PLY file of the C-alpha trace (Angstrom):
ply
format ascii 1.0
element vertex 268
property float x
property float y
property float z
element edge 267
property int vertex1
property int vertex2
end_header
44.32 -0.04 -10.88
45.32 -0.35 -7.18
48.00 -2.95 -6.58
47.25 -5.87 -4.25
49.31 -6.23 -1.07
52.47 -8.24 -1.64
52.55 -11.86 -0.48
54.60 -14.95 -1.24
51.95 -17.64 -1.69
48.87 -19.14 -0.12
51.23 -20.55 2.53
51.54 -17.00 3.87
47.95 -17.37 5.06
47.94 -18.44 8.73
47.11 -22.11 9.21
43.90 -21.30 11.09
42.64 -19.09 8.29
43.65 -21.63 5.67
41.66 -24.30 7.49
38.67 -21.96 7.79
38.64 -21.19 4.04
39.06 -24.83 3.05
36.40 -25.91 5.54
33.93 -23.41 4.08
34.66 -24.58 0.51
34.43 -28.21 1.61
31.15 -27.56 3.41
29.54 -25.96 0.35
30.86 -28.76 -1.85
29.64 -31.45 0.53
26.13 -29.98 0.66
26.04 -29.88 -3.14
27.12 -33.52 -3.38
24.59 -34.60 -0.76
21.88 -33.01 -2.92
23.21 -34.78 -6.02
23.37 -38.13 -4.22
19.78 -37.73 -3.05
18.74 -36.86 -6.60
20.58 -39.85 -8.07
19.00 -42.22 -5.55
15.57 -40.81 -6.37
16.17 -41.36 -10.08
17.33 -44.94 -9.58
14.28 -45.66 -7.47
11.74 -44.14 -9.86
11.28 -47.32 -11.87
10.05 -49.18 -8.78
7.82 -46.41 -7.47
4.07 -46.41 -7.81
1.96 -43.28 -7.77
1.76 -43.09 -4.00
4.45 -42.42 -1.46
6.79 -40.72 -3.91
9.19 -38.11 -2.64
9.00 -34.53 -3.93
12.35 -34.97 -5.65
11.26 -38.14 -7.43
7.95 -36.58 -8.40
9.81 -33.65 -9.95
11.99 -35.99 -11.96
9.05 -38.04 -13.17
7.48 -35.00 -14.84
8.48 -35.02 -18.50
6.59 -31.89 -19.60
8.81 -28.82 -19.49
6.63 -26.60 -17.36
8.18 -23.45 -15.79
8.45 -25.34 -12.51
10.22 -28.26 -14.15
12.61 -25.88 -15.91
13.36 -24.19 -12.57
14.05 -27.55 -10.92
16.35 -28.61 -13.75
18.20 -25.29 -13.46
18.59 -25.89 -9.72
20.00 -29.36 -10.44
22.59 -27.94 -12.85
23.49 -25.03 -10.55
24.06 -27.30 -7.55
26.01 -29.72 -9.74
28.31 -26.94 -10.95
28.92 -25.84 -7.36
29.81 -29.40 -6.39
32.12 -29.80 -9.38
33.77 -26.39 -9.75
34.08 -24.86 -6.26
36.79 -27.40 -5.24
38.82 -26.55 -8.36
38.79 -22.87 -7.34
40.41 -23.60 -3.97
43.97 -22.53 -4.94
42.78 -19.17 -6.29
40.50 -18.66 -3.27
43.36 -19.30 -0.85
45.54 -16.75 -2.67
42.76 -14.16 -2.44
42.33 -14.92 1.28
46.10 -14.51 1.77
45.93 -11.09 0.11
43.04 -10.14 2.38
44.91 -11.22 5.48
48.03 -9.29 4.45
45.98 -6.19 3.69
44.23 -6.36 7.06
47.59 -6.44 8.85
48.61 -3.35 6.86
45.44 -1.52 7.87
43.78 -1.78 4.44
40.86 -4.19 4.81
39.92 -6.20 1.72
36.45 -7.49 0.85
35.56 -10.88 2.36
36.65 -13.96 0.47
32.96 -14.89 0.14
32.49 -11.97 -2.29
35.16 -13.40 -4.57
33.64 -16.89 -4.43
30.16 -15.45 -5.09
31.38 -13.91 -8.34
32.89 -17.24 -9.38
29.67 -19.12 -8.60
27.61 -16.51 -10.49
29.43 -17.40 -13.72
28.62 -21.08 -13.29
25.02 -20.21 -12.46
24.86 -18.51 -15.86
26.32 -21.64 -17.45
23.70 -23.72 -15.61
20.96 -21.70 -17.28
22.51 -22.38 -20.70
22.87 -26.08 -19.86
19.21 -26.26 -18.84
18.18 -24.71 -22.15
20.42 -27.22 -23.97
18.83 -30.08 -22.05
15.38 -28.79 -22.95
16.35 -28.70 -26.63
17.82 -32.19 -26.59
14.78 -33.49 -24.74
12.41 -31.96 -27.29
14.45 -33.59 -30.07
14.08 -36.96 -28.27
17.86 -37.27 -27.99
17.91 -37.88 -24.24
16.68 -40.82 -22.21
14.57 -40.23 -19.07
17.84 -40.61 -17.14
19.35 -37.73 -19.15
21.77 -39.84 -21.20
22.26 -39.42 -24.95
20.19 -41.84 -27.03
22.12 -40.98 -30.20
25.56 -42.40 -31.06
26.01 -39.42 -33.38
25.36 -36.98 -30.54
27.71 -38.89 -28.24
30.47 -38.98 -30.83
29.92 -35.30 -31.63
30.30 -34.34 -27.97
33.51 -36.36 -27.64
34.94 -34.98 -30.88
34.11 -31.37 -29.96
35.60 -31.77 -26.48
38.72 -33.40 -27.91
39.29 -30.70 -30.51
38.70 -27.94 -27.95
41.34 -29.45 -25.65
43.91 -28.74 -28.37
42.98 -25.11 -29.07
45.05 -22.07 -28.00
41.94 -20.56 -26.38
41.60 -23.55 -24.06
45.30 -23.38 -23.23
45.14 -19.64 -22.55
42.22 -20.00 -20.15
43.94 -22.91 -18.42
47.12 -20.89 -17.92
45.16 -18.18 -16.09
43.58 -20.84 -13.85
47.00 -22.38 -13.14
48.63 -19.07 -12.11
46.63 -17.69 -9.14
49.29 -15.18 -8.04
49.60 -13.72 -11.52
45.82 -13.56 -11.89
45.39 -11.67 -8.60
48.14 -9.19 -9.48
46.74 -8.59 -12.96
43.06 -8.34 -12.05
43.09 -6.78 -8.59
40.10 -4.60 -7.71
39.36 -3.15 -4.24
36.08 -3.36 -2.35
33.23 -5.87 -2.35
32.25 -4.99 -5.92
35.87 -5.40 -6.97
36.14 -8.79 -5.29
32.91 -9.94 -6.92
34.21 -8.73 -10.29
37.47 -10.61 -9.78
35.44 -13.74 -9.06
33.50 -13.16 -12.28
36.71 -12.83 -14.29
38.21 -15.95 -12.76
34.94 -17.78 -13.34
34.98 -16.68 -16.98
38.49 -18.09 -17.47
37.42 -21.30 -15.73
34.32 -21.51 -17.93
36.47 -20.99 -21.01
38.65 -23.84 -19.82
35.95 -26.36 -18.93
32.59 -25.62 -20.58
32.82 -28.24 -23.31
33.78 -30.92 -20.78
30.44 -30.35 -19.08
28.74 -31.34 -22.34
30.17 -34.82 -21.78
27.70 -35.17 -18.91
25.09 -35.87 -21.59
27.27 -38.75 -22.77
27.94 -40.49 -19.46
24.75 -39.41 -17.72
23.88 -36.06 -16.20
23.20 -37.77 -12.87
25.88 -40.48 -13.10
27.80 -39.69 -9.90
30.95 -41.57 -10.93
31.01 -39.72 -14.26
30.50 -36.37 -12.50
33.32 -37.19 -10.07
35.62 -38.25 -12.93
35.12 -34.97 -14.81
35.63 -33.00 -11.58
38.89 -34.83 -10.87
40.09 -34.29 -14.45
39.41 -30.54 -14.25
41.16 -30.29 -10.87
44.27 -32.19 -12.02
44.48 -30.09 -15.19
44.66 -27.01 -12.98
47.08 -28.12 -10.29
49.51 -30.83 -11.44
52.70 -29.79 -13.29
51.83 -31.92 -16.32
48.22 -30.73 -16.38
48.32 -28.98 -19.79
50.08 -31.92 -21.44
47.68 -34.39 -19.86
44.78 -32.27 -21.11
46.07 -32.37 -24.69
46.64 -36.12 -24.52
43.12 -36.51 -23.17
41.87 -34.44 -26.10
43.52 -36.82 -28.56
41.99 -39.77 -26.69
38.55 -38.15 -26.91
38.89 -37.73 -30.67
39.91 -41.38 -31.02
36.96 -42.46 -28.85
34.62 -40.40 -31.02
35.80 -42.23 -34.13
35.46 -45.61 -32.44
32.05 -44.60 -31.13
30.78 -44.05 -34.68
32.43 -47.10 -36.22
31.59 -49.59 -33.46
0 1
1 2
2 3
3 4
4 5
5 6
6 7
7 8
8 9
9 10
10 11
11 12
12 13
13 14
14 15
15 16
16 17
17 18
18 19
19 20
20 21
21 22
22 23
23 24
24 25
25 26
26 27
27 28
28 29
29 30
30 31
31 32
32 33
33 34
34 35
35 36
36 37
37 38
38 39
39 40
40 41
41 42
42 43
43 44
44 45
45 46
46 47
47 48
48 49
49 50
50 51
51 52
52 53
53 54
54 55
55 56
56 57
57 58
58 59
59 60
60 61
61 62
62 63
63 64
64 65
65 66
66 67
67 68
68 69
69 70
70 71
71 72
72 73
73 74
74 75
75 76
76 77
77 78
78 79
79 80
80 81
81 82
82 83
83 84
84 85
85 86
86 87
87 88
88 89
89 90
90 91
91 92
92 93
93 94
94 95
95 96
96 97
97 98
98 99
99 100
100 101
101 102
102 103
103 104
104 105
105 106
106 107
107 108
108 109
109 110
110 111
111 112
112 113
113 114
114 115
115 116
116 117
117 118
118 119
119 120
120 121
121 122
122 123
123 124
124 125
125 126
126 127
127 128
128 129
129 130
130 131
131 132
132 133
133 134
134 135
135 136
136 137
137 138
138 139
139 140
140 141
141 142
142 143
143 144
144 145
145 146
146 147
147 148
148 149
149 150
150 151
151 152
152 153
153 154
154 155
155 156
156 157
157 158
158 159
159 160
160 161
161 162
162 163
163 164
164 165
165 166
166 167
167 168
168 169
169 170
170 171
171 172
172 173
173 174
174 175
175 176
176 177
177 178
178 179
179 180
180 181
181 182
182 183
183 184
184 185
185 186
186 187
187 188
188 189
189 190
190 191
191 192
192 193
193 194
194 195
195 196
196 197
197 198
198 199
199 200
200 201
201 202
202 203
203 204
204 205
205 206
206 207
207 208
208 209
209 210
210 211
211 212
212 213
213 214
214 215
215 216
216 217
217 218
218 219
219 220
220 221
221 222
222 223
223 224
224 225
225 226
226 227
227 228
228 229
229 230
230 231
231 232
232 233
233 234
234 235
235 236
236 237
237 238
238 239
239 240
240 241
241 242
242 243
243 244
244 245
245 246
246 247
247 248
248 249
249 250
250 251
251 252
252 253
253 254
254 255
255 256
256 257
257 258
258 259
259 260
260 261
261 262
262 263
263 264
264 265
265 266
266 267
C-alpha cells in the first residue's frame, strides 16, 4: 500500500484551504438543514391544511400509503437528514485528508480531490438511509408510528433506549469510535491513491462512523424523526463523542443513562 505524504496535522493545511473545505462542508450541511426545516414546517402545518393550496412537500407527507413514490420521498428525507447530521462530524477527518492532498501536490504527487473522499463517506450513510426507510415502512405497517413518525409504543421506545444504551458499552462501539477519533492514524493505515482510492477511504471511514452511530439514529423514532431539536441533540452528541478528550467516557455514561431511562420508561 502506498504511504501517504507526511504531515503534522490539519493545521498544516493553509488557512485559505482550510476555510474552503470547511465552507464547502458547512454549505452542504446548511442546505440539508434548510430542507429539513422546510419539511418540519410542512408537517406542523398539515393539521390546518385543507385539500387545496397544499405544497408538494406537505402533500407528500400526507400520503400514508407506501407507494414507490412515497418510499422514494422517505428515502430522500433520510438521506438528506444523514447528510445534515453526519457531514459536520466528518470535518476533522476531511481536513486531514485535504492536508495530505495539499502536501502531495507540493511534492508533485497530486492526490484525488477531497470531494471524492467525502462522496465515499456520504455513500455509506445513503445505504443506511435505505435501511432506515425500510425500518420506517415496517414500523408504519405495524402501526407503531404516529403520522409525525414518533413511536406510539412505550415498549418500542424503551427497547430503542435500552439497545442504544447497551451498544454504547460494547467493545465494537468503542473500537469504531477510536478510529473516528484518530484521523491521522486512519489516513496512514487506510491510504489509497487515486479517485477510486479516495472514494474507498471515504467508504471505510463511513463504515467506522456507521458502526459508531447507527443505533443512535434509531432514537429518532423515539423523539421524532422530524423533531429538529432532537435531531440537533443527537448530532451534537455524536460530534462531541468524536472530538472532546472525554468523549468515550461521556459516551459510556450516556449509555448507562439510556438504560436507566429505558427502565423508567417501562415502569412509569
